[in-house]
Z-matrix of the N, CA and C atoms (Angstrom, degrees):
N
C 1 1.498
C 2 1.534 1 110.96
N 3 1.338 2 116.32 1 127.70
C 4 1.386 3 123.38 2 -179.72
C 5 1.535 4 110.43 3 -74.52
N 6 1.393 5 116.54 4 164.94
C 7 1.376 6 119.95 5 172.68
C 8 1.589 7 114.83 6 -58.69
N 9 1.293 8 112.48 7 -36.95
C 10 1.516 9 120.49 8 178.47
C 11 1.571 10 108.19 9 -58.20
N 12 1.358 11 112.47 10 -45.76
C 13 1.477 12 114.06 11 -179.62
C 14 1.494 13 112.61 12 -66.87
N 15 1.304 14 119.29 13 -30.76
C 16 1.443 15 125.99 14 177.88
C 17 1.597 16 107.68 15 -63.01
N 18 1.388 17 111.56 16 -41.01
C 19 1.395 18 113.48 17 -174.52
C 20 1.513 19 113.10 18 -69.69
N 21 1.408 20 110.70 19 -35.04
C 22 1.579 21 117.14 20 178.36
C 23 1.576 22 108.74 21 -63.77
N 24 1.384 23 112.02 22 -38.42
C 25 1.488 24 110.52 23 -176.33
C 26 1.595 25 107.99 24 -72.91
N 27 1.355 26 119.65 25 -37.16
C 28 1.360 27 117.95 26 -177.12
C 29 1.582 28 110.63 27 -68.42
N 30 1.419 29 117.35 28 -28.00
C 31 1.431 30 116.34 29 179.12
C 32 1.525 31 110.23 30 -79.21
N 33 1.370 32 119.30 31 -23.62
C 34 1.386 33 121.16 32 173.35
C 35 1.554 34 113.72 33 -61.28
N 36 1.310 35 113.85 34 -44.40
C 37 1.443 36 128.38 35 179.99
C 38 1.635 37 105.16 36 -66.60
N 39 1.203 38 113.90 37 -48.49
C 40 1.544 39 116.78 38 -173.75
C 41 1.487 40 110.17 39 -62.03
N 42 1.355 41 120.61 40 -34.77
C 43 1.476 42 125.01 41 178.69
C 44 1.516 43 108.54 42 -62.18
N 45 1.349 44 118.80 43 -24.26
C 46 1.502 45 121.02 44 -174.93
C 47 1.446 46 108.38 45 -95.80
N 48 1.309 47 128.45 46 -9.42
C 49 1.382 48 130.07 47 -175.03
C 50 1.493 49 110.11 48 -79.59
N 51 1.334 50 115.58 49 -52.61
C 52 1.447 51 117.61 50 -174.16
C 53 1.579 52 115.27 51 -58.74
N 54 1.314 53 121.22 52 -41.38
C 55 1.440 54 120.19 53 179.69
C 56 1.545 55 112.37 54 -62.20
N 57 1.356 56 113.98 55 -40.78
C 58 1.539 57 113.53 56 178.11
C 59 1.521 58 113.16 57 -67.27
N 60 1.482 59 113.71 58 -35.49
C 61 1.467 60 117.15 59 -177.72
C 62 1.609 61 105.32 60 -66.91
N 63 1.299 62 117.35 61 -39.73
C 64 1.468 63 122.25 62 175.35
C 65 1.551 64 109.79 63 -53.41
N 66 1.230 65 111.67 64 -50.28
C 67 1.559 66 118.46 65 -176.69
C 68 1.441 67 108.56 66 -57.12
N 69 1.484 68 111.06 67 -41.71
C 70 1.531 69 107.95 68 -175.85
C 71 1.510 70 110.84 69 -74.49
N 72 1.401 71 117.57 70 -22.19
C 73 1.437 72 116.26 71 -178.21
C 74 1.635 73 110.02 72 -73.51
N 75 1.328 74 117.37 73 -6.69
C 76 1.529 75 124.50 74 177.23
C 77 1.421 76 109.09 75 -107.08
N 78 1.335 77 117.83 76 26.87
C 79 1.485 78 118.49 77 -178.97
C 80 1.490 79 116.93 78 -52.60
N 81 1.321 80 119.15 79 -32.73
C 82 1.477 81 121.25 80 -179.84
C 83 1.543 82 109.19 81 -67.19
N 84 1.348 83 114.45 82 -38.11
C 85 1.433 84 116.75 83 -178.83
C 86 1.589 85 113.19 84 -71.12
N 87 1.312 86 111.09 85 -32.04
C 88 1.463 87 120.70 86 177.14
C 89 1.520 88 109.14 87 -66.11
N 90 1.355 89 117.55 88 -45.01
C 91 1.421 90 122.57 89 -179.10
C 92 1.570 91 106.76 90 -66.91
N 93 1.329 92 118.00 91 -43.94
C 94 1.519 93 116.04 92 179.99
C 95 1.521 94 111.70 93 -60.32
N 96 1.322 95 116.35 94 -37.59
C 97 1.447 96 120.91 95 177.97
C 98 1.538 97 112.27 96 -56.74
N 99 1.409 98 109.83 97 -49.51
C 100 1.452 99 120.33 98 -172.54
C 101 1.535 100 108.79 99 -68.86
N 102 1.322 101 118.01 100 -32.41
C 103 1.478 102 123.41 101 -176.11
C 104 1.524 103 106.83 102 -73.69
N 105 1.399 104 113.16 103 -38.29
C 106 1.504 105 114.27 104 -178.99
C 107 1.577 106 108.77 105 -72.02
N 108 1.272 107 119.41 106 -33.61
C 109 1.436 108 123.31 107 175.76
C 110 1.537 109 110.17 108 -65.75
N 111 1.329 110 116.12 109 -42.68
C 112 1.427 111 117.78 110 -174.79
C 113 1.600 112 106.26 111 -65.78
N 114 1.294 113 116.90 112 -40.00
C 115 1.493 114 117.80 113 -178.15
C 116 1.387 115 110.33 114 -62.48
N 117 1.324 116 123.95 115 -35.26
C 118 1.539 117 128.16 116 -179.11
C 119 1.506 118 106.54 117 -69.56
N 120 1.398 119 116.64 118 -48.17
C 121 1.479 120 116.68 119 173.16
C 122 1.556 121 115.79 120 -52.43
N 123 1.361 122 109.77 121 -46.21
C 124 1.478 123 118.20 122 -177.89
C 125 1.487 124 111.18 123 -61.21
N 126 1.353 125 122.64 124 -31.75
C 127 1.320 126 126.31 125 -178.08
C 128 1.611 127 111.18 126 -88.39
N 129 1.323 128 119.59 127 3.31
C 130 1.435 129 121.91 128 177.01
C 131 1.438 130 117.06 129 105.28
N 132 1.373 131 117.14 130 2.39
C 133 1.430 132 121.57 131 -178.79
C 134 1.448 133 116.06 132 -76.12
N 135 1.329 134 123.84 133 167.91
C 136 1.374 135 126.31 134 173.44
C 137 1.455 136 113.34 135 -128.18
N 138 1.277 137 117.48 136 165.37
C 139 1.471 138 121.81 137 -173.08
C 140 1.619 139 108.65 138 -97.83
N 141 1.307 140 116.67 139 126.42
C 142 1.475 141 115.86 140 177.42
C 143 1.505 142 104.54 141 -116.66
N 144 1.373 143 118.71 142 129.97
C 145 1.454 144 121.88 143 -168.18
C 146 1.548 145 105.85 144 -126.34
N 147 1.325 146 112.96 145 145.32
C 148 1.513 147 117.51 146 173.06
C 149 1.400 148 113.98 147 -157.94
N 150 1.359 149 114.12 148 164.70
C 151 1.429 150 127.11 149 178.54
C 152 1.400 151 110.41 150 179.61
N 153 1.449 152 120.13 151 167.66
C 154 1.414 153 124.69 152 -174.11
C 155 1.423 154 110.98 153 -114.67
N 156 1.376 155 123.11 154 154.93
C 157 1.370 156 124.62 155 179.93
C 158 1.557 157 110.25 156 58.00
N 159 1.345 158 116.97 157 -140.30
C 160 1.464 159 120.59 158 -175.60
C 161 1.602 160 111.09 159 -55.29
N 162 1.315 161 115.55 160 -29.25
C 163 1.477 162 117.23 161 178.41
C 164 1.526 163 108.51 162 -70.97
N 165 1.224 164 121.25 163 -16.25
C 166 1.519 165 119.44 164 179.91
C 167 1.560 166 107.87 165 -68.86
N 168 1.447 167 113.90 166 -35.16
C 169 1.566 168 115.40 167 176.31
C 170 1.469 169 108.28 168 -73.03
N 171 1.371 170 122.40 169 -29.19
C 172 1.475 171 121.20 170 177.03
C 173 1.533 172 107.80 171 -66.86
N 174 1.327 173 118.45 172 -37.63
C 175 1.486 174 121.44 173 179.91
C 176 1.573 175 108.48 174 -62.12
N 177 1.333 176 120.09 175 -39.89
C 178 1.412 177 122.11 176 178.58
C 179 1.531 178 109.37 177 -69.31
N 180 1.284 179 113.02 178 -38.43
C 181 1.598 180 116.97 179 179.43
C 182 1.481 181 110.36 180 -59.29
N 183 1.260 182 114.08 181 -45.84
C 184 1.546 183 122.67 182 178.41
C 185 1.485 184 113.05 183 -53.51
N 186 1.372 185 109.90 184 -53.04
C 187 1.539 186 120.84 185 -173.43
C 188 1.497 187 105.79 186 -63.68
N 189 1.237 188 124.07 187 -50.33
C 190 1.405 189 125.03 188 178.13
C 191 1.386 190 119.09 189 -56.45
N 192 1.375 191 114.78 190 -38.63
C 193 1.514 192 120.43 191 -178.40
C 194 1.550 193 110.74 192 -70.11
N 195 1.387 194 118.63 193 -29.77
C 196 1.445 195 119.11 194 176.15
C 197 1.483 196 109.74 195 -84.01
N 198 1.268 197 122.84 196 -33.55
C 199 1.499 198 122.89 197 -178.68
C 200 1.615 199 111.45 198 -80.21
N 201 1.350 200 114.36 199 -29.91
C 202 1.532 201 116.14 200 -178.70
C 203 1.557 202 105.04 201 -140.16
N 204 1.312 203 111.79 202 81.78
C 205 1.583 204 120.77 203 -176.69
C 206 1.592 205 103.76 204 -56.40
N 207 1.286 206 110.49 205 140.09
C 208 1.486 207 118.64 206 172.93
C 209 1.463 208 115.59 207 -77.13
N 210 1.321 209 117.96 208 -22.05
C 211 1.373 210 131.25 209 -176.74
C 212 1.513 211 109.50 210 -91.11
N 213 1.255 212 118.21 211 110.99
C 214 1.483 213 122.48 212 -172.66
C 215 1.505 214 108.16 213 -64.41
N 216 1.408 215 113.64 214 135.51
C 217 1.435 216 119.35 215 179.10
C 218 1.500 217 114.02 216 95.07
N 219 1.381 218 117.37 217 -11.46
C 220 1.441 219 118.15 218 174.88
C 221 1.515 220 110.25 219 -80.61
N 222 1.358 221 113.87 220 149.91
C 223 1.456 222 119.40 221 -177.64
C 224 1.476 223 111.23 222 -77.60
N 225 1.354 224 118.17 223 132.22
C 226 1.533 225 127.45 224 178.56
C 227 1.526 226 100.14 225 -76.78
N 228 1.327 227 114.33 226 139.28
C 229 1.499 228 122.71 227 179.15
C 230 1.604 229 104.73 228 -132.08
N 231 1.333 230 110.69 229 148.09
C 232 1.448 231 119.80 230 -173.21
C 233 1.518 232 113.81 231 -70.33
N 234 1.223 233 119.29 232 126.22
C 235 1.462 234 125.89 233 -176.62
C 236 1.585 235 111.55 234 -153.67
N 237 1.248 236 118.92 235 148.37
C 238 1.459 237 129.87 236 -177.80
C 239 1.520 238 110.08 237 -142.30
N 240 1.326 239 112.33 238 143.46
C 241 1.553 240 115.59 239 175.50
C 242 1.624 241 102.46 240 -109.25
N 243 1.304 242 110.94 241 129.57
C 244 1.502 243 113.98 242 177.58
C 245 1.562 244 112.88 243 -83.71
N 246 1.326 245 115.77 244 9.62
C 247 1.488 246 119.79 245 178.08
C 248 1.575 247 110.21 246 -97.41
N 249 1.273 248 116.99 247 -3.23
C 250 1.459 249 122.40 248 -169.93
C 251 1.620 250 112.10 249 -81.73
N 252 1.297 251 113.02 250 -36.86
C 253 1.545 252 118.46 251 -177.34
C 254 1.547 253 112.40 252 -84.72
N 255 1.297 254 117.54 253 87.58
C 256 1.458 255 126.02 254 -173.28
C 257 1.559 256 106.21 255 -58.80
N 258 1.322 257 123.45 256 -42.10
C 259 1.351 258 125.50 257 -176.17
C 260 1.590 259 110.57 258 -62.40
N 261 1.313 260 112.15 259 -43.04
C 262 1.532 261 113.03 260 177.60
C 263 1.550 262 110.62 261 -72.30
N 264 1.263 263 117.61 262 -47.15
C 265 1.613 264 118.80 263 174.54
C 266 1.487 265 112.51 264 -46.75
N 267 1.291 266 112.98 265 -54.73
C 268 1.470 267 116.74 266 -177.44
C 269 1.476 268 116.84 267 -66.47
N 270 1.396 269 111.51 268 -39.73
C 271 1.413 270 118.43 269 175.14
C 272 1.527 271 114.54 270 -55.13
N 273 1.276 272 112.95 271 -54.30
C 274 1.567 273 121.39 272 177.33
C 275 1.453 274 109.80 273 -57.30
N 276 1.323 275 118.48 274 -48.51
C 277 1.441 276 120.05 275 -177.72
C 278 1.590 277 111.65 276 -62.65
N 279 1.264 278 115.74 277 -35.99
C 280 1.579 279 118.49 278 179.57
C 281 1.536 280 113.00 279 -65.88
N 282 1.302 281 111.96 280 -33.02
C 283 1.539 282 118.78 281 -169.27
C 284 1.478 283 112.05 282 -102.22
N 285 1.345 284 113.89 283 -37.69
C 286 1.515 285 116.77 284 -177.14
C 287 1.489 286 115.37 285 -114.06
N 288 1.341 287 120.32 286 -12.46
C 289 1.341 288 128.59 287 -179.57
C 290 1.570 289 113.53 288 100.91
N 291 1.345 290 116.53 289 155.98
C 292 1.486 291 118.42 290 -174.44
C 293 1.471 292 114.38 291 -61.75
N 294 1.370 293 119.10 292 -26.19
C 295 1.427 294 121.23 293 175.36
C 296 1.431 295 117.31 294 -54.76
N 297 1.455 296 117.59 295 -28.75
C 298 1.408 297 121.79 296 -168.61
C 299 1.529 298 111.88 297 -101.24
N 300 1.332 299 117.73 298 8.60
C 301 1.487 300 115.98 299 -174.06
C 302 1.528 301 116.87 300 -64.23
N 303 1.196 302 114.74 301 -25.10
C 304 1.500 303 118.00 302 177.64
C 305 1.468 304 110.46 303 -100.08
N 306 1.309 305 117.78 304 -44.76
C 307 1.470 306 117.44 305 -176.79
C 308 1.517 307 112.32 306 -59.64
N 309 1.317 308 117.77 307 -36.24
C 310 1.395 309 121.25 308 177.47
C 311 1.576 310 109.04 309 -59.95
N 312 1.321 311 115.43 310 -55.42
C 313 1.492 312 119.93 311 177.09
C 314 1.420 313 117.29 312 -51.21
N 315 1.369 314 115.89 313 -41.81
C 316 1.444 315 123.09 314 -176.26
C 317 1.615 316 108.82 315 -66.91
N 318 1.365 317 111.75 316 -36.83
C 319 1.518 318 110.87 317 -173.91
C 320 1.602 319 105.29 318 -68.04
N 321 1.345 320 122.47 319 -25.75
C 322 1.425 321 120.55 320 -173.15
C 323 1.578 322 113.57 321 -107.13
N 324 1.263 323 115.35 322 -20.84
C 325 1.564 324 119.82 323 -176.16
C 326 1.557 325 111.38 324 -102.21
N 327 1.322 326 119.26 325 -26.81
C 328 1.426 327 119.34 326 -167.58
C 329 1.505 328 110.38 327 -97.43
N 330 1.284 329 118.19 328 153.72
C 331 1.481 330 127.81 329 176.71
C 332 1.575 331 107.08 330 -111.89
N 333 1.350 332 114.37 331 153.19
C 334 1.464 333 119.33 332 176.11
C 335 1.533 334 117.73 333 -52.30
N 336 1.362 335 111.70 334 -25.75
C 337 1.604 336 115.99 335 -178.74
C 338 1.427 337 107.52 336 -81.81
N 339 1.344 338 125.63 337 -7.74
C 340 1.432 339 123.54 338 -173.95
C 341 1.595 340 116.09 339 -76.42
N 342 1.273 341 111.59 340 177.41
C 343 1.547 342 123.09 341 174.77
C 344 1.528 343 106.64 342 -115.64
N 345 1.308 344 119.28 343 131.25
C 346 1.477 345 122.94 344 168.54
C 347 1.491 346 108.40 345 -106.18
N 348 1.248 347 122.27 346 122.95
C 349 1.416 348 129.21 347 172.24
C 350 1.466 349 114.71 348 -115.93
N 351 1.430 350 117.53 349 107.66
C 352 1.382 351 121.98 350 178.94
C 353 1.494 352 113.83 351 -103.20
N 354 1.352 353 116.93 352 135.16
C 355 1.426 354 118.73 353 179.78
C 356 1.502 355 111.40 354 -117.05
N 357 1.391 356 118.16 355 131.07
C 358 1.389 357 124.93 356 179.69
C 359 1.525 358 111.74 357 -145.75
N 360 1.352 359 108.90 358 122.28
C 361 1.502 360 112.70 359 -174.26
C 362 1.505 361 116.73 360 -59.73
N 363 1.403 362 117.75 361 -37.55
C 364 1.378 363 123.20 362 179.50
C 365 1.468 364 116.98 363 -100.86
N 366 1.395 365 113.05 364 -11.13
C 367 1.489 366 118.20 365 -179.22
C 368 1.487 367 115.57 366 85.79
N 369 1.402 368 117.11 367 1.09
C 370 1.436 369 120.15 368 -174.93
C 371 1.512 370 111.43 369 -123.45
N 372 1.329 371 119.67 370 24.70
C 373 1.435 372 121.07 371 174.78
C 374 1.505 373 113.02 372 -72.92
N 375 1.397 374 112.33 373 117.04
C 376 1.536 375 116.41 374 -176.06
C 377 1.501 376 112.10 375 -59.62
N 378 1.352 377 120.76 376 -44.52
C 379 1.445 378 119.45 377 -177.83
C 380 1.458 379 115.94 378 -73.41
N 381 1.287 380 121.23 379 -20.51
C 382 1.452 381 124.86 380 176.60
C 383 1.649 382 101.49 381 -80.98
N 384 1.246 383 124.25 382 -41.79
C 385 1.435 384 123.55 383 -177.44
C 386 1.490 385 109.40 384 -66.94
N 387 1.364 386 117.43 385 -44.85
C 388 1.475 387 118.05 386 172.41
C 389 1.472 388 118.97 387 -59.54
N 390 1.394 389 113.01 388 -33.16
C 391 1.381 390 115.39 389 177.00
C 392 1.553 391 114.67 390 -72.99
N 393 1.242 392 117.56 391 -35.28
C 394 1.475 393 123.83 392 172.24
C 395 1.565 394 110.30 393 -62.24
N 396 1.285 395 113.77 394 -40.05
C 397 1.452 396 121.71 395 -176.28
C 398 1.576 397 110.79 396 -69.50
N 399 1.328 398 115.77 397 -37.64
C 400 1.325 399 123.76 398 177.97
C 401 1.523 400 112.79 399 -71.51
N 402 1.324 401 114.35 400 -40.11
C 403 1.556 402 122.57 401 170.32
C 404 1.516 403 110.51 402 -62.07
N 405 1.258 404 120.40 403 -43.96
C 406 1.498 405 122.65 404 178.45
C 407 1.612 406 112.39 405 -61.41
N 408 1.348 407 110.67 406 -37.54
C 409 1.507 408 118.12 407 176.63
C 410 1.600 409 112.10 408 -63.25
N 411 1.348 410 111.70 409 -35.01
C 412 1.459 411 115.48 410 179.47
C 413 1.526 412 116.72 411 -87.34
N 414 1.388 413 111.18 412 -1.01
C 415 1.544 414 115.50 413 176.49
C 416 1.430 415 115.05 414 95.44
N 417 1.338 416 119.49 415 6.33
C 418 1.450 417 121.36 416 178.55
C 419 1.584 418 110.58 417 -71.01
N 420 1.332 419 112.93 418 156.61
C 421 1.499 420 119.50 419 167.81
C 422 1.595 421 103.76 420 -76.16
N 423 1.287 422 114.27 421 132.74
C 424 1.469 423 121.57 422 -175.02
C 425 1.532 424 109.89 423 -112.77
N 426 1.231 425 114.52 424 127.02
C 427 1.547 426 121.00 425 176.82
C 428 1.523 427 112.28 426 -136.01
N 429 1.294 428 114.39 427 139.12
C 430 1.475 429 121.89 428 -176.92
C 431 1.499 430 112.11 429 -130.51
N 432 1.360 431 109.47 430 138.25
C 433 1.511 432 118.40 431 168.14
C 434 1.552 433 107.99 432 -109.10
N 435 1.239 434 114.83 433 119.97
C 436 1.541 435 119.60 434 -173.66
C 437 1.523 436 106.93 435 -129.76
N 438 1.367 437 111.69 436 -176.40
C 439 1.417 438 122.28 437 180.00
C 440 1.500 439 112.64 438 -141.63
N 441 1.390 440 112.83 439 -167.40
C 442 1.466 441 118.42 440 -176.92
C 443 1.565 442 109.06 441 79.01
N 444 1.298 443 112.32 442 -175.41
C 445 1.491 444 115.43 443 -177.38
C 446 1.499 445 114.37 444 -79.08
N 447 1.363 446 119.28 445 -26.92
C 448 1.339 447 125.90 446 177.44
C 449 1.512 448 126.74 447 -121.55
N 450 1.337 449 112.26 448 6.38
C 451 1.458 450 126.01 449 -177.77
C 452 1.474 451 111.10 450 75.36
N 453 1.301 452 123.73 451 1.05
C 454 1.475 453 121.84 452 172.06
C 455 1.535 454 114.16 453 72.05
N 456 1.271 455 115.20 454 -165.65
C 457 1.473 456 122.94 455 -172.86
C 458 1.514 457 109.64 456 -65.50
N 459 1.372 458 121.41 457 -29.70
C 460 1.452 459 124.44 458 179.99
C 461 1.560 460 108.62 459 -67.24
N 462 1.369 461 117.19 460 -43.59
C 463 1.508 462 122.52 461 176.03
C 464 1.449 463 111.21 462 -54.05
N 465 1.364 464 116.81 463 -39.84
C 466 1.410 465 124.94 464 -169.55
C 467 1.525 466 112.27 465 -84.65
N 468 1.339 467 117.91 466 -12.72
C 469 1.503 468 124.04 467 -178.93
C 470 1.517 469 109.87 468 -68.07
N 471 1.414 470 115.54 469 129.33
C 472 1.423 471 120.65 470 175.17
C 473 1.589 472 109.24 471 -66.92
N 474 1.329 473 119.84 472 -8.88
C 475 1.451 474 118.14 473 -171.86
C 476 1.566 475 106.74 474 -89.76
N 477 1.414 476 117.66 475 -2.50
C 478 1.407 477 117.96 476 -178.51
C 479 1.477 478 110.91 477 -99.16
N 480 1.351 479 120.28 478 124.92
C 481 1.545 480 119.29 479 -173.35
C 482 1.582 481 107.71 480 -86.49
N 483 1.308 482 121.24 481 -32.73
C 484 1.446 483 126.24 482 177.70
C 485 1.473 484 114.31 483 -136.87
N 486 1.267 485 118.97 484 127.62
C 487 1.507 486 125.02 485 174.91
C 488 1.399 487 110.90 486 -122.62
N 489 1.307 488 116.78 487 134.47
C 490 1.472 489 129.79 488 172.10
C 491 1.482 490 109.24 489 -115.24
N 492 1.310 491 118.79 490 119.46
C 493 1.552 492 124.07 491 -174.05
C 494 1.484 493 110.20 492 -106.06
N 495 1.257 494 117.68 493 123.17
C 496 1.442 495 122.16 494 167.77
C 497 1.540 496 108.22 495 -84.64
N 498 1.361 497 118.19 496 94.78
C 499 1.599 498 120.10 497 -165.80
C 500 1.524 499 107.92 498 -77.18
N 501 1.334 500 116.61 499 83.56
C 502 1.482 501 122.15 500 172.48
C 503 1.493 502 108.58 501 -150.34
N 504 1.321 503 122.69 502 150.70
C 505 1.448 504 126.15 503 173.42
C 506 1.577 505 105.22 504 -93.85
N 507 1.305 506 121.29 505 -2.26
C 508 1.498 507 120.34 506 179.25
C 509 1.475 508 105.17 507 -92.34
N 510 1.389 509 118.87 508 116.69
C 511 1.403 510 123.98 509 175.80
C 512 1.497 511 118.66 510 -56.06
N 513 1.376 512 111.73 511 -33.03
C 514 1.473 513 113.12 512 178.28
C 515 1.655 514 111.88 513 -69.54
N 516 1.377 515 110.96 514 -40.30
C 517 1.358 516 111.37 515 176.94
C 518 1.496 517 117.35 516 -66.33
N 519 1.382 518 112.72 517 -35.51
C 520 1.412 519 117.64 518 175.94
C 521 1.569 520 111.80 519 -56.64
N 522 1.337 521 111.18 520 -53.71
C 523 1.475 522 117.23 521 178.63
C 524 1.558 523 114.71 522 -51.11
N 525 1.280 524 111.48 523 -45.49
C 526 1.548 525 120.71 524 -178.66
C 527 1.550 526 105.02 525 -62.71
N 528 1.311 527 119.27 526 -41.86
C 529 1.454 528 122.01 527 -179.11
C 530 1.489 529 110.31 528 -66.02
N 531 1.391 530 114.58 529 -40.59
C 532 1.452 531 111.70 530 177.19
C 533 1.353 532 117.39 531 -64.82
N 534 1.317 533 122.29 532 -29.54
C 535 1.426 534 125.97 533 174.64
C 536 1.594 535 111.22 534 -57.11
N 537 1.432 536 110.80 535 -44.33
C 538 1.391 537 115.09 536 177.98
C 539 1.542 538 110.35 537 -70.22
N 540 1.321 539 119.29 538 -33.64
C 541 1.454 540 119.60 539 174.31
C 542 1.446 541 117.91 540 -55.53
N 543 1.471 542 113.32 541 -52.24
C 544 1.402 543 113.05 542 -175.27
C 545 1.482 544 113.81 543 -77.92
N 546 1.232 545 115.48 544 -20.12
C 547 1.594 546 116.58 545 171.12
C 548 1.549 547 110.27 546 -68.15
N 549 1.326 548 115.87 547 -36.01
C 550 1.523 549 118.83 548 174.95
C 551 1.473 550 108.41 549 -70.56
N 552 1.337 551 120.34 550 -37.46
C 553 1.473 552 121.59 551 -179.81
C 554 1.536 553 104.42 552 -60.28
N 555 1.321 554 119.26 553 -54.51
C 556 1.426 555 121.47 554 -178.48
C 557 1.593 556 112.50 555 -55.22
N 558 1.295 557 117.28 556 -44.72
C 559 1.474 558 118.15 557 -177.82
C 560 1.457 559 113.29 558 -64.79
N 561 1.349 560 119.83 559 -45.36
C 562 1.413 561 124.18 560 179.12
C 563 1.491 562 118.40 561 -70.55
N 564 1.378 563 119.15 562 -28.30
C 565 1.366 564 121.59 563 172.01
C 566 1.578 565 107.35 564 -64.29
N 567 1.231 566 117.59 565 -39.23
C 568 1.484 567 120.70 566 -177.86
C 569 1.564 568 108.38 567 -75.05
N 570 1.378 569 117.74 568 -29.44
C 571 1.443 570 118.26 569 175.37
C 572 1.552 571 110.66 570 -65.42
N 573 1.361 572 119.10 571 -36.26
C 574 1.419 573 120.22 572 175.99
C 575 1.497 574 111.00 573 -69.49
N 576 1.366 575 121.17 574 -35.16
C 577 1.373 576 121.06 575 -176.50
C 578 1.587 577 108.40 576 -68.72
N 579 1.357 578 117.57 577 -24.83
C 580 1.441 579 120.86 578 -176.12
C 581 1.505 580 112.95 579 -91.56
N 582 1.284 581 115.33 580 8.27
C 583 1.475 582 118.35 581 179.26
C 584 1.536 583 109.45 582 -110.83
N 585 1.251 584 118.68 583 101.41
C 586 1.557 585 122.08 584 -175.09
C 587 1.539 586 111.79 585 -51.74
N 588 1.275 587 116.57 586 132.80
C 589 1.480 588 124.57 587 177.20
C 590 1.449 589 115.33 588 82.22
N 591 1.366 590 124.06 589 -17.15
C 592 1.441 591 127.76 590 -177.84
C 593 1.575 592 110.82 591 -54.54
N 594 1.328 593 113.90 592 -38.79
C 595 1.479 594 118.02 593 -174.97
C 596 1.594 595 113.45 594 -102.73
N 597 1.318 596 114.40 595 11.47
C 598 1.483 597 120.98 596 175.12
C 599 1.550 598 108.50 597 -66.73
N 600 1.358 599 117.14 598 151.42
C 601 1.523 600 119.20 599 -170.86
C 602 1.556 601 107.44 600 -67.86
N 603 1.349 602 116.39 601 -32.09
C 604 1.471 603 108.01 602 178.84
C 605 1.494 604 118.57 603 -75.54
N 606 1.385 605 116.68 604 -13.81
C 607 1.415 606 124.77 605 173.57
C 608 1.549 607 110.08 606 -80.81
N 609 1.346 608 111.78 607 -43.49
C 610 1.524 609 121.42 608 -179.68
C 611 1.484 610 107.56 609 -55.69
N 612 1.398 611 114.19 610 -54.88
C 613 1.367 612 117.38 611 -179.46
C 614 1.520 613 119.04 612 -57.39
């Protein structure tokens, strides 16, 4: 391998360092997001996850990790992905438009105690934004994982309670950072469950 090749490899890794460092610099916001999620789970809510394209597989990844923890001894928590039912997704898209594929499902499948987690690589996915807005209207806790420098239209939406932004214009780097984000969410939610009294009503208030 030439020195030039080495420089290319180093640059590829360097592009991935800054977004993760930025995420770490927002540790308080990450913790607040996880605490809010843990409260909803503690009160009987479930996690409802969604995204389009490659983010649809991230949604399924998140759901299965909560329902079937890979770490032995961790508590399973209720979660579903709205991207898994092809018949419903394509049916809604055909009659109401692609922008409604998640909003429609949330109106009929979600409860006010639940958590809506929308994933969008550039932060501008219409169907994810509409889904989060529909969830907000029903009283769900709304969380978004976005990308770009500012998180796009989703990050700016008043319907989103918590936003975590992978600050990169490279969609590959954004997706990789999103994996780190939702693994951290999973771990910290469990940390809150393992601390006696943290989720009690008097503490939450």
